[in-house]
C-alpha positions as CSV (number, residue, x, y, z in Angstrom):
1,X,-2.9,15.7,-8.8
2,X,-2.9,13.2,-5.9
3,X,-0.3,10.6,-5.4
4,X,-2.8,7.7,-6.2
5,X,-3.8,9.5,-9.6
6,X,-0.1,10.0,-10.4
7,X,0.8,6.3,-9.8
8,X,-2.3,5.3,-11.9
9,X,-1.2,7.5,-14.8
10,X,2.4,6.4,-14.6
11,X,1.4,2.8,-14.6
12,X,-0.8,3.4,-17.7
13,X,2.1,5.1,-19.6
14,X,4.5,2.2,-18.7
15,X,1.9,-0.3,-19.9
16,X,1.3,1.6,-23.2
17,X,4.9,1.8,-23.8
18,X,5.4,-1.9,-23.2
19,X,2.5,-2.9,-25.4
20,X,3.9,-0.6,-28.3
21,X,7.4,-2.1,-28.1
22,X,6.0,-5.7,-28.0
23,X,4.0,-5.0,-31.1
24,X,6.9,-3.6,-33.0
25,X,9.1,-6.5,-31.8
26,X,6.6,-9.1,-32.8
27,X,5.9,-7.5,-36.2
28,X,9.6,-8.1,-37.1
29,X,11.2,-11.3,-38.6
30,X,13.6,-13.3,-36.7
31,X,16.6,-11.7,-38.4
32,X,15.5,-8.3,-37.6
33,X,14.7,-9.1,-34.1
34,X,18.3,-10.5,-33.6
35,X,19.7,-7.3,-35.1
36,X,17.6,-5.1,-33.0
37,X,18.7,-6.9,-29.9
38,X,22.4,-6.6,-30.7
39,X,22.0,-2.8,-30.0
40,X,22.7,-2.5,-26.3
41,X,20.4,0.6,-25.9
42,X,17.5,-1.2,-27.4
43,X,18.2,-4.4,-25.5
44,X,18.1,-2.2,-22.3
45,X,14.9,-0.5,-23.2
46,X,13.2,-3.9,-23.7
47,X,14.5,-5.1,-20.5
48,X,13.3,-2.1,-18.6
49,X,9.7,-2.4,-20.1
50,X,9.6,-6.2,-19.7
51,X,9.3,-6.9,-23.4
52,X,9.3,-10.6,-24.2
53,X,12.2,-11.4,-26.6
């Protein structure tokens, strides 16, 4: 696997993860979103992947 191919596949994986997290977050009601964001591990994960909260 070349460096370029590895970079492309890594970028695709990050994008897929961000999209999945954003979809789950958007499907929750406001109270559920707030409760989820109170968990520091989840909040850090959202920050890492750039999920809009």
